[in-house]
Steps between C-alpha positions, in 0.01 A plus 500: 500500500330188370351411834583381848563138590322387814619152600238276656600434861188333636150562631363642823166562666411834657433444871461861609517817285739779598372818656594840642409512867493798737693449825395639840735797456344588160780369279430278201629145520530289187395141550619279211280237340540138607533230237532122529732351239327201341768406245855619453678423171799715594607698806257775590659797671465854623436737212335243273186629334151348494262478207152351476504145375372491140198291413599163362384467143565215263621646174493289186781542255672309227879529481594650163774704333440871437383590147809717442856467636550682830836577658542581867701426811439311821490751786428263786489130578219391735631388836821704482680234296825578325408290197175374358421171333214343313152577638625763746331837534687813388405864457566663163543865409209461256126504556157561351615826331759296316245239386558238772185297570404235753642166384786635293802271508849634433833343406787625711868487439822648622839499334726268693868542576729292281732282707780273401523149648870456581466172688580284197759490223304736276291816547127443467 
């Protein structure tokens, strides 16, 4: 396992923390936490997980090619896209252990399917 992808769904504020409460008959009642959704980028539903919002840091980097050739594959396209284009974010099956550094820029290619244009007098 390389890791787990956690898509960003939005932000929420904690209104009331959850608790275990004893009822009059001595049973334990679970009271869930209450959140107020501030921003939703995608649908937020039952079963979605929460994580603390990371501190915003401004990282400086200079786009540059790796020192040595590096081969890998795209494992995910940000935003659940079927295809990616220029300046889109993708996840690779390579990381720091493979020599990938902040700012590395990669060339991507895929072998296309050869097709014959039969709409004219000659095949192109």
